[in-house]
C-alpha positions, 0 to 999 in steps of 0.5 A: 500500500502507498504511504498515507497522510492524515490531514486535519482541516483539509477542505480549505487553505493550508490543509487543502493545499497539503492534500493536493501536494501529498496526492501529487506525490502518490500518498493515499489520504485521510482527509478530516474536516467538518464541511461535508460538501467540500470534503466530498468534492475535494476527495473526488477531485484528487482521486480522479486526478492522481489515481490515489485512494482517499478516506473521508472523515467527517469530524470536528477535532473539538468533539473528542468522543466522536473524533475518537470513534470515527478515527478508530473505526478506520480499517486497520490498513489505514491506521498505518499513517506515515504523516500527520498534518495537524492543520485544523486551527483558527482565530476568533476575534481581535479584542483586548483581554478585558473585552474578549468573548469567552465563547471565542476563547473556548473555540480557539483553545478547544480547536487549536490546543485540545483538538490537536492533542486528541488527534495526536494521541490517537495517531501517535498510538498508530505510529508507535508499533511501526517505530516510524512516522512524522507529525507536522503541527501548524503553528504560527508567528503568534506562537513566537511573539505576542501582539496587541489584542492577540492574547488568547490566540497567541496563547493557543499557538504558544501552546502548540509550540510547547506541545510540539517540543514535548511530543518530540521528546516523548516520541523520540524513542519510537523513531517518530519525527515531530516538526512545527511549521510556523507561518506569518501572514498567509492569505486563506480563510483565516482572516475571514474566520477571525472577523466572523465573515466580514470579508471587507475587514479581512481584505484590509489585512493583506492590502498593499503587500504580497502575503504568503499563499497556502501553496507556499506552506504546503511546499515547505511541509513537503520539503520537511517530510521529504528529508532523509530518515536521519534528518528532522526539521524541528522548527520552521518560521516562514514569513512573506518578504513584506513582513518582519514581525507579527505586526511590522509589515511593509505596505509600500 
């Protein structure tokens, strides 16, 4: 059987680009996402284009019980996952701590931190008997810096950074690689989600500069995965040329 990659948040942005990239490289895919219509469409397109096989997993990483039941129901041969891309994540709101919406906080922590943990626990237990595998966690420049009004989102991505390091230590003896990919500004649905559908406000984030696109990150992820067995890229921070820090950009 061909190699297998499991990608969360697979129906848009970086997750969708990763699905295309791994499919092009001949991987069979487990695509996990919440939007069934997009999941079905992407899966069928990739199967037809690249002659691979795809398992569609309709699940929300925040729902531990359903997630566990759904993933563990996969056939045994599909649990031989070579690469896990923990991509599912989001930001909600951009408010100072005293005005933050606690529902937004719960959504970010439940998705970015707990969801990543739930998936990692399940899949790492599939990888351990094989004494191999590669876990890619999608972090952020927000996991390296803290910026005004980014409080809880930054905290969640700092948690991803710490969990990546801890997971690498814990799984070292099992030959499992663990990598953090930390993008700066990437033009995807990210800002639309952050501003809860306000597309005009989202567009202003990327005005007068050239941000990264999802394919840039998928390309970096493939580079990391395609290194020789004895090489692991622990941490990669990727920024558009027009961005120096989380908040300093050139809109010239």
